Structure formats: structure tokens, C-alpha cells
C-alpha positions as CSV (number, residue, x, y, z in Angstrom):
1,M,-22.1,-11.5,4.1
2,A,-24.1,-13.8,6.3
3,Q,-27.4,-13.4,8.3
4,V,-27.3,-14.1,12.1
5,D,-30.1,-15.3,14.5
6,D,-32.9,-13.4,15.5
7,K,-31.2,-12.0,18.6
8,L,-29.2,-10.3,16.3
9,K,-31.4,-9.9,13.3
10,D,-30.1,-6.5,12.6
11,Y,-26.7,-7.5,12.2
12,E,-24.6,-9.1,9.5
13,I,-21.5,-10.4,9.5
14,R,-18.8,-9.0,7.0
15,K,-15.4,-11.4,6.7
16,E,-12.0,-9.9,5.5
17,G,-8.9,-11.9,5.9
18,E,-9.2,-13.4,9.3
19,A,-11.0,-11.2,10.9
20,E,-14.9,-11.0,11.2
21,I,-17.1,-7.9,12.4
22,L,-20.6,-7.4,13.1
23,L,-22.3,-4.7,10.9
24,H,-25.6,-2.9,12.1
25,K,-28.0,-2.9,9.1
26,R,-28.9,0.8,9.9
27,N,-25.8,2.7,8.6
28,A,-24.7,3.3,12.2
29,V,-21.1,2.9,11.2
30,F,-19.4,3.8,8.2
31,Y,-17.8,0.9,6.1
32,N,-15.8,1.0,3.0
33,P,-15.4,-2.3,0.9
34,V,-12.9,-0.9,-1.3
35,Q,-10.5,-0.9,1.6
36,F,-10.4,-4.5,1.6
37,L,-7.1,-4.4,-0.5
38,W,-5.5,-1.6,1.1
39,K,-5.9,-3.0,4.6
40,S,-4.3,-6.2,3.3
41,I,-1.3,-4.2,1.7
42,S,-1.0,-2.6,5.3
43,D,-0.7,-5.9,7.0
44,Q,2.0,-7.1,4.6
45,V,4.0,-3.6,5.1
46,V,3.7,-4.1,8.8
47,H,5.0,-7.7,8.5
48,S,7.9,-6.9,6.3
49,K,9.2,-3.9,8.5
50,F,8.3,-5.4,12.0
51,T,8.9,-8.4,13.9
52,S,7.4,-7.2,17.1
53,F,6.1,-3.8,18.0
54,Y,3.8,-1.6,20.0
55,G,1.2,-0.7,17.6
56,F,-1.5,2.3,17.1
57,G,-4.6,2.1,15.1
58,C,-6.9,5.2,14.5
59,Y,-10.2,4.6,13.4
60,F,-12.3,2.0,11.8
61,E,-12.8,-1.6,13.9
62,F,-12.2,-3.7,10.9
63,T,-8.6,-2.7,10.6
64,I,-8.3,-2.8,14.2
65,S,-9.7,-6.6,14.1
66,R,-7.5,-7.4,11.0
67,Y,-4.1,-6.3,12.8
68,A,-5.2,-8.5,15.9
69,R,-5.9,-11.4,14.0
70,E,-3.4,-11.4,11.4
71,V,-0.2,-9.7,12.8
72,E,2.2,-11.4,14.8
73,G,4.5,-10.2,17.2
74,L,1.9,-7.8,18.1
75,G,1.9,-5.6,21.6
76,K,-0.9,-3.6,21.7
77,V,-3.3,-1.8,19.5
78,V,-4.8,1.2,20.7
79,A,-8.1,2.2,18.6
80,L,-9.4,5.8,19.1
81,D,-12.7,7.6,17.8
82,N,-14.7,10.6,19.0
83,D,-18.1,8.7,17.7
84,K,-19.6,6.9,20.1
85,A,-21.5,4.6,18.0
86,S,-18.5,3.7,16.3
87,V,-16.5,3.1,19.8
88,E,-19.3,0.8,21.1
89,D,-19.3,-1.0,17.7
90,C,-15.5,-1.6,17.9
91,K,-15.7,-3.0,21.5
92,R,-18.6,-5.1,20.6
93,N,-16.4,-6.2,17.5
94,I,-13.4,-6.9,19.6
95,K,-15.2,-9.3,21.8
96,F,-16.6,-11.0,18.7
97,N,-13.2,-11.7,17.4
98,G,-12.3,-13.7,20.3
99,A,-9.8,-13.8,23.3
100,S,-6.8,-12.7,21.2
101,A,-8.2,-9.4,19.9
102,T,-9.6,-8.8,23.5
103,S,-6.1,-9.1,24.9
104,E,-4.4,-6.9,22.3
105,V,-7.0,-4.3,21.4
106,E,-7.9,-1.3,23.5
107,A,-10.8,1.3,22.3
108,Y,-11.4,4.7,23.7
109,L,-14.0,7.4,23.0
110,V,-11.4,10.4,22.9
111,D,-9.9,13.1,20.2
112,A,-7.1,11.1,18.8
113,R,-5.2,14.1,18.3
114,I,-5.2,14.4,22.5
115,H,-4.6,11.1,23.2
116,M,-1.7,10.9,20.5
117,L,0.1,13.8,22.0
118,M,-0.3,13.0,25.7
119,H,0.3,8.9,25.4
120,P,3.7,8.1,27.4
121,K,4.8,6.0,24.7
122,E,5.4,6.3,21.3
123,F,3.9,4.0,19.0
124,D,6.1,1.9,16.4
125,V,3.0,2.1,13.8
126,V,0.3,4.6,13.5
127,D,-2.5,3.9,11.1
128,L,-4.7,7.3,10.1
129,D,-8.0,6.2,8.6
130,P,-10.8,9.1,9.1
131,Y,-13.8,9.7,7.4
132,G,-12.5,12.3,5.1
133,S,-9.4,14.4,5.4
134,P,-6.6,13.3,7.8
135,S,-5.0,16.8,7.7
136,I,-5.9,17.7,11.5
137,F,-4.5,14.6,12.8
138,L,-1.0,14.9,10.7
139,D,0.8,16.7,13.3
140,S,0.0,14.5,16.3
141,A,0.6,11.4,14.4
142,V,3.9,12.4,13.2
143,Q,5.1,13.3,16.7
144,A,3.3,9.9,18.1
145,V,5.9,7.8,15.7
146,A,8.6,6.3,17.3
147,D,12.1,6.9,15.5
148,G,12.1,4.3,12.5
149,G,8.4,3.9,13.0
150,L,5.7,3.4,10.4
151,L,3.0,6.2,9.7
152,M,0.1,5.1,7.4
153,C,-2.6,7.6,6.1
154,T,-5.7,7.2,4.2
155,A,-7.4,10.3,2.6
156,T,-10.9,10.0,1.2
157,D,-11.4,13.6,0.4
158,M,-10.4,13.4,-3.4
159,A,-12.5,15.9,-4.6
160,V,-10.4,18.4,-2.4
161,L,-7.1,17.0,-3.4
162,C,-7.9,16.7,-7.3
163,G,-8.5,20.3,-7.7
164,T,-12.4,20.8,-7.3
165,N,-11.9,23.3,-4.1
166,G,-8.4,24.6,-4.3
167,E,-8.6,27.0,-1.5
168,V,-9.8,24.2,0.9
169,C,-7.1,21.8,-0.2
170,Y,-4.5,24.8,0.4
171,S,-6.2,25.3,4.1
172,K,-5.8,21.4,4.7
173,Y,-2.5,20.6,3.1
174,G,-0.7,23.7,2.1
175,S,-0.5,23.1,-1.5
176,F,-2.9,24.3,-4.4
177,P,-3.8,21.6,-6.8
178,T,-4.2,21.7,-10.7
179,K,-6.7,20.2,-12.7
180,G,-5.1,17.3,-15.1
181,K,-5.4,13.5,-15.8
182,Y,-2.9,13.0,-13.1
183,C,-4.7,14.5,-10.6
184,H,-4.9,11.2,-8.4
185,E,-1.2,10.9,-8.3
186,M,-0.8,14.6,-7.6
187,A,-3.2,14.0,-4.6
188,L,-0.9,11.6,-3.2
189,R,1.9,13.9,-3.6
190,I,0.3,16.6,-2.2
191,L,-0.4,14.4,0.8
192,L,3.3,13.5,0.9
193,A,4.5,17.0,0.9
194,S,2.1,17.9,3.7
195,I,3.7,15.1,6.0
196,E,6.8,16.5,7.0
197,V,9.0,13.8,8.8
198,H,12.5,14.6,9.5
199,S,14.8,12.7,11.5
200,S,17.8,14.8,11.1
201,A,19.1,18.5,10.2
202,S,20.4,17.0,6.9
203,E,16.9,15.7,5.9
204,I,15.4,19.1,6.7
205,K,17.8,20.7,4.6
206,N,17.1,18.5,1.5
207,T,13.2,18.9,1.8
208,P,13.5,21.8,-0.7
209,L,15.0,19.4,-3.3
210,K,11.9,17.1,-3.0
211,L,9.2,19.6,-3.6
212,S,8.3,21.2,-7.0
213,Y,5.5,23.6,-8.3
214,I,3.3,22.7,-11.2
215,Y,3.0,24.6,-14.5
216,Q,-0.2,23.3,-16.0
217,C,-1.1,24.7,-19.7
218,V,-4.9,25.5,-19.7
219,G,-4.8,24.5,-23.7
220,C,-3.1,21.4,-24.1
221,D,-2.1,18.7,-21.6
222,S,1.6,20.3,-21.5
223,F,2.9,20.6,-17.7
224,H,6.2,21.4,-16.1
225,L,7.8,21.2,-12.9
226,Q,9.8,23.7,-11.0
227,C,11.7,22.6,-8.4
228,L,11.9,24.9,-5.0
229,A,15.7,24.7,-4.5
230,R,19.1,23.1,-5.9
231,T,22.4,22.6,-4.6
232,V,25.9,23.8,-5.7
233,P,29.4,22.4,-4.6
234,K,31.5,24.0,-2.0
235,K,34.8,23.5,-0.5
236,N,35.6,20.2,1.4
237,N,33.1,18.2,-0.8
238,G,30.2,19.8,0.7
239,V,27.0,21.2,-0.9
240,K,25.1,24.2,-0.4
241,H,21.6,24.7,-1.0
242,V,20.4,27.8,-2.8
243,P,17.2,28.8,-4.4
244,A,16.3,27.0,-7.8
245,I,16.4,29.0,-11.0
246,G,13.3,29.7,-12.8
247,P,10.7,30.1,-14.2
248,V,11.2,26.6,-16.4
249,V,8.6,28.1,-18.7
250,P,7.3,31.1,-20.7
251,Q,4.2,33.3,-20.0
252,E,2.6,31.2,-22.8
253,C,2.7,27.6,-23.7
254,S,5.3,27.2,-26.5
255,D,3.4,24.5,-27.9
256,C,-0.3,25.9,-28.0
257,G,0.4,29.6,-26.9
258,K,-2.1,29.2,-24.0
259,K,-1.4,30.6,-20.6
260,F,-0.4,28.2,-17.7
261,N,-1.9,27.5,-14.2
262,V,0.6,27.4,-11.2
263,G,-0.2,24.7,-8.4
264,G,1.7,23.0,-5.8
265,P,4.0,22.3,-4.0
266,I,4.0,18.7,-4.3
267,W,6.3,15.9,-3.4
268,S,8.3,15.4,-6.6
269,A,11.2,12.8,-5.1
270,P,10.6,9.1,-6.3
271,I,8.0,7.3,-4.7
272,H,7.4,4.4,-7.3
273,D,8.7,1.0,-7.9
274,Q,11.3,1.5,-10.8
275,D,10.8,-2.0,-11.9
276,W,7.1,-1.2,-12.9
277,E,7.0,2.7,-13.7
278,L,9.4,5.5,-14.1
279,H,10.2,6.5,-10.6
280,D,11.9,9.8,-11.2
281,I,9.4,11.1,-13.4
282,P,6.6,12.7,-11.6
283,L,2.9,12.7,-12.9
284,F,1.9,11.7,-16.2
285,F,-0.5,12.3,-19.4
286,S,-2.9,10.3,-21.0
287,L,-2.5,9.2,-24.8
288,H,-6.3,9.7,-25.4
289,N,-6.0,13.1,-23.9
290,I,-3.5,14.4,-26.3
291,A,-4.9,12.7,-29.2
292,G,-7.9,14.6,-28.3
293,T,-6.3,17.9,-28.1
294,V,-5.3,17.7,-31.7
295,K,-8.8,15.8,-32.6
296,C,-7.2,12.9,-34.1
297,T,-7.5,9.1,-33.9
298,S,-5.2,7.9,-30.9
299,P,-2.4,5.8,-31.9
300,S,-2.3,2.5,-30.0
301,L,-0.1,2.4,-26.9
302,V,2.3,0.2,-28.4
303,M,2.8,2.3,-31.1
304,F,3.3,5.4,-29.0
305,R,5.7,3.8,-26.9
306,S,7.8,2.6,-29.7
307,A,8.0,6.2,-31.0
308,V,9.1,7.6,-28.0
309,L,11.5,4.4,-27.4
310,N,12.7,5.0,-31.0
311,A,13.7,8.7,-30.3
312,G,15.9,8.0,-27.3
313,Y,13.5,8.5,-24.5
314,R,12.3,6.3,-21.6
315,I,8.6,5.6,-21.2
316,S,6.6,3.3,-18.8
317,S,2.8,2.8,-17.8
318,T,1.3,4.1,-14.6
319,H,-0.6,2.4,-11.7
320,V,-3.0,5.2,-11.8
321,N,-4.5,5.1,-15.5
322,P,-4.3,2.3,-18.1
323,L,-4.0,4.8,-20.7
324,G,-1.4,6.9,-18.7
325,V,2.1,7.4,-19.7
326,K,5.2,8.5,-18.0
327,S,8.1,9.7,-20.0
328,D,11.2,11.7,-19.7
329,A,10.9,12.9,-23.2
330,P,10.4,16.6,-23.3
331,W,6.8,18.0,-24.4
332,D,8.2,19.4,-28.0
333,V,9.0,15.5,-28.6
334,I,5.8,14.5,-27.7
335,W,3.9,17.0,-30.0
336,D,6.1,16.1,-32.7
337,I,5.4,12.5,-32.5
338,M,1.8,13.3,-32.7
339,R,2.3,16.0,-35.7
340,C,3.9,12.9,-37.5
341,W,1.0,10.6,-36.6
342,V,-1.4,13.4,-37.9
343,K,0.6,13.8,-41.3
344,N,0.1,9.8,-41.6
345,H,-3.4,9.9,-40.7
346,P,-5.0,13.5,-41.8
347,I,-7.9,14.8,-40.1
348,K,-10.6,17.3,-40.9
349,E,-9.7,21.0,-40.7
350,Q,-10.1,22.7,-37.4
351,P,-10.9,26.3,-36.1
352,R,-7.9,28.4,-36.0
353,D,-8.3,29.4,-32.6
354,T,-7.9,25.9,-30.7
355,P,-4.8,24.5,-29.2
356,G,-4.6,21.8,-31.4
357,T,-4.5,23.8,-34.6
358,A,-1.6,25.9,-33.0
359,I,0.4,22.7,-32.3
360,L,-0.3,21.1,-35.9
361,S,0.7,24.6,-37.4
362,K,4.2,23.7,-36.5
363,S,6.6,21.4,-38.8
364,P,8.1,18.4,-36.9
365,K,11.7,18.9,-36.1
366,L,11.7,15.0,-35.5
367,E,10.7,12.4,-37.7
368,A,9.0,9.6,-35.3
369,N,9.8,6.2,-36.2
370,F,6.7,4.2,-35.1
371,S,8.4,0.7,-35.8
372,R,7.7,-1.5,-33.0
373,A,10.5,-1.3,-30.3
374,V,11.8,-4.1,-28.5
375,A,10.7,-2.7,-25.0
376,A,7.3,-1.3,-26.4
377,L,5.2,-3.8,-24.3
378,S,5.0,-3.0,-20.4
379,K,6.3,-5.5,-18.0
380,A,2.8,-6.3,-16.9
381,R,1.7,-6.9,-20.1
382,A,4.3,-8.9,-21.3
383,K,3.8,-10.9,-18.4
384,K,0.2,-11.1,-18.9
385,I,-0.5,-9.5,-15.6
386,K,-3.8,-7.5,-15.0
387,R,-3.3,-4.4,-13.2
388,F,-6.7,-2.9,-14.0
389,L,-9.3,-5.2,-12.8
390,P,-13.1,-4.5,-13.2
391,N,-15.1,-3.8,-10.1
392,P,-16.3,-6.8,-8.2
393,E,-20.1,-5.4,-7.8
394,R,-22.0,-2.3,-8.9
395,H,-21.6,1.1,-7.1
396,W,-18.4,0.1,-5.7
397,G,-16.9,2.6,-3.4
398,P,-17.3,4.4,0.0
399,K,-20.9,4.4,0.8
400,V,-23.0,7.0,2.5
401,R,-21.4,8.6,5.4
402,A,-22.8,6.9,8.8
403,G,-25.8,8.0,10.3
404,R,-26.6,10.1,7.5
405,K,-30.3,10.5,6.4
406,I,-30.7,8.7,3.0
407,T,-32.2,11.2,0.4
408,S,-33.8,10.3,-3.0
409,K,-30.6,11.9,-4.5
410,H,-28.3,9.2,-2.6
411,V,-30.5,6.5,-4.2
412,S,-30.5,7.8,-7.6
413,L,-26.7,8.4,-7.5
414,L,-25.5,5.3,-5.8
415,G,-28.0,2.9,-6.1
416,P,-30.4,1.4,-3.5
417,E,-28.0,-1.6,-2.7
418,A,-25.2,0.8,-2.2
419,I,-26.8,2.3,0.9
420,N,-25.8,-0.4,3.0
421,G,-29.1,-1.1,4.3
422,A,-29.5,2.4,5.6
423,V,-32.7,3.1,3.1
424,N,-34.7,0.5,5.3
425,G,-33.1,1.3,8.5
426,G,-34.0,5.0,8.4
427,G,-30.8,6.5,10.4
428,D,-30.8,9.8,11.4
429,C,-27.9,11.9,11.1
430,H,-25.3,12.0,13.8
431,K,-24.1,14.8,16.0
432,E,-20.8,16.1,14.8
433,G,-18.1,17.9,16.8
434,N,-17.9,16.0,20.3
435,G,-18.1,12.4,19.2
436,A,-22.1,12.2,20.3
437,A,-24.3,10.2,18.0
438,A,-28.0,10.2,18.1
439,P,-29.5,7.8,20.1
440,D,-31.6,5.9,17.5
441,N,-28.5,5.3,15.6
442,T,-26.6,3.6,18.8
443,A,-26.7,-0.2,17.8
444,P,-27.8,-2.3,21.0
445,E,-25.5,-4.9,22.4
446,P,-26.0,-8.2,21.2
447,E,-26.9,-10.6,23.9
448,G,-25.3,-13.6,22.2
449,I,-24.6,-15.6,19.1
450,K,-26.2,-19.0,18.5
451,E,-25.4,-19.9,15.0
452,V,-24.2,-18.2,12.0
453,V,-25.0,-19.5,8.3
454,E,-22.1,-18.2,6.0
455,N,-23.1,-17.3,2.5
456,E,-20.1,-16.0,1.0
457,P,-20.6,-13.4,-1.8
458,S,-19.7,-14.6,-5.2
459,I,-16.4,-13.3,-6.5
460,K,-16.9,-13.6,-10.1
461,R,-16.1,-10.2,-11.4
462,Q,-18.4,-8.8,-14.3
463,K,-16.8,-6.5,-16.9
464,T,-18.5,-2.9,-17.4
465,S,-18.6,-0.7,-20.1
466,D,-16.3,2.0,-18.7
467,E,-13.9,-0.3,-17.0
468,P,-10.8,-1.8,-18.7
469,A,-10.0,-5.4,-18.0
470,S,-6.4,-5.3,-18.3
471,E,-3.4,-2.8,-19.0
472,P,-3.4,-2.1,-22.8
């Protein structure tokens, strides 16, 4: 970031890609540096899908500025927000990014839902990037996208999607989350399930085939999926959609004897690149977690992958967790492998009423083979590609909400440098609901820019104790 001249001493310049924006030091507008990669991916997706289009951007001027500067063939970008400070900041940065951005971008202080529904022309691209949940915008956004268009959506309410407030998640997304190591992938699948986009009657009929409920054991890491519907053949080579047969689990877990929690529905159809992970296996489990269940030292990921492969099943890593594993092996096989591991690596006697004791009390039906398999190394590790990099700076992640009054609790949790200048600026709270903002938080319009002395931040990454440097 670089400081500007005396007339703009309250501003700093942030650069991403080819775009630059002025950020006020008093936290008047929310900025999330983590989204640099997300926005870069969005640009590439738009490039690959369209050669020319009539676009639409919803929320945050950095996204808008990058589209205007980096995407070729852009017809028009419409930026919407119901916060006065954000819209004024967006207009300021449109001018700051030059004539091309000024001619291609329009910014309005309006309710995005109403504007999307009343706009006379459908958009080829709709990018939802609100602060928090996008649920209230989904219905309008789906109707605003042209046939064959692209809907991009960002949800930052991960506490809700990951199971902290199940009733809130159901009210917003129509799904009840379960708690597990797969919670971040589950959050993505909950969001996908809530975006019901159908282009024909046949796709509407197939939707139940792509949704599933989750049965999560409360004692061990075992989970099972129950599809909502199935198909049966009928005359003339057609198929009929009928209810699925269930339940897929008994009342008590067959591995540890505990009860199941039920969650969902989630999107269970393939969503991943099959070259990197098993695309037809929803969710994953953690190798450390299942080792913790039986209270044993965890086998290496290569040894565990080898045991699964030698048993005749598929296995892959996941993009969410460096120790996450996707496999089509049933849970009795997974626990048999762990029983064989514990047999070769004895542990201390555990209390009788624990899930691990119940699992280890059964004799394995499978004799696990831990000899290294040819495909035991993941593709990323075989090619020496680092998939899990450390954060580039401390307190990496979303900062305090724009305009929010900073307290000692924020400083203790996020650190003073993570407040993004709001502590010294002393911003008051925004008035929410009607897009109004407190007068003190509205940044003044800059009169001009004389000289900018750039001081690029160091890109050297420092590894912390809880951040893996690469995929195991």
C-alpha cells in the first residue's frame, strides 16, 4: 500500500491486478484482502466463458474496478449497494481508474434486489458479493441472469453455514448443517442447493437426484448420505422419478453404537475437478480425527492411502483440508484399517464407554495391507505442487465490518494491524437497513492527486505453527 499526498492524507492506495482503489483509513468501507485470489479466479472464469457480454457486478468497488480494467469485451458493469458511503467510494474509484472504467461502470445507491428485478435487460454475469449472507439476493439474482449466463456468489457467514446456528442456516438457505471436519465443503454444497437454477422441465425433475440428507454419527466420524429420490426404468427407454429407499443407517451407529444427527439437504452431485479429487464423493473425513477417535498415533497419509488402495477402493485428497480424505471405501473398511493399525501399534487401555473402545472391540474382517501403493502419492505431491500455503501476513482474513466501532475485544482477537486503520480513525457505526451511513464515516471527495509514491508490500510468506506449507 502507498500513502498519497497531503490532500489525500486520509487515503491509501491498494492495488490488485491492474486495478487500484483509494481506501479511507477510517474503515468507512469494508475490504477483505483474502478475496484477491477469488476475484482473480472470477476474472479467469468470465474470460473463459464469454468473449463479449453485458455484465453486472453487485458489491464492492475492487471487484468492479478489476472487471473494468481486466476483462476484455465488457459492455457494461452495474454496481449496486444500499450503503451511501460504499456507493460514493465506488464512484470515486471509478474516476480514479481512468476513462475506460468511467465509461463502462455505473454505480447506484439502491436495493439490489429491486434493481435486478426491474432492470429491462438480463445480465450475462451476476456477481453477488455482500457482507455476510447472500440469501436475500439469490431469488432476484437467478431471475436477472440471462439463459446461459454466469452467477457468481460469495457467502462469508461461515459460522451459520458450518453448523453454529442451525435454525438460522435453515431460515436463510433451507438446509440444516451438521458439525464435522467437512463443514466448509458442506457450506458450499448448502449454498449450491439453495440456488435452484433450472433451464428446462427435465432438469427440475432431476434436482432431487442431486440432493441428499446427511446422517452424522455423534460418537465417531462416520457419516452417510441419503439421496432424496431415485429413478426406475419405464417403457420407451424412459425413466420415472420415485422416492429413494431408506433409511441408509440403523438408529444406532454400527461402528460405535452412538446415535445419528440428521442434516441437509445438501447438493451431493459432482462439483470438483476429477483430476484432483474424487468428484463423485461428497464430503470428506480427517485422518487425524479418526486416529483421535481410537486414541492412537495417526498413520502417515501415504500409508493410509496405500491401505485403502490395496483394499480395492479409490481415495484422494481434498482442496479444503491438507489432512482431509475422500474415499469410496465404506466405513467398516475404514475402521478395519484403523483396527489393523492399532493392532500393530498398541495403545493404552481406554474407558469402556468411549466410541473408540467400541470400535476396537470388534475384530477386523479385512487384513489391511500398508505396503506403499503406486498411486499413494496425490497428484499435487507427485508434481511437487503446494496446495496449502501459509498466510502472507498475520491476522489474515476479513477485517472488522465497515464503520463499526472498534472495541478492545476486536483488538485482542484480530490485533491492532488487522483493524485496517479503524482504531485511530474512530469510526462510528453505520445506520443499517436503508443504506444510510453516519456523516463522520463518509469519506470526503478528494480534490486531486499530485504524486503517488508506491511502496509495495513484501510478498515473502512466513510459515506459522498452525499453517501447513504444503499438502502431505
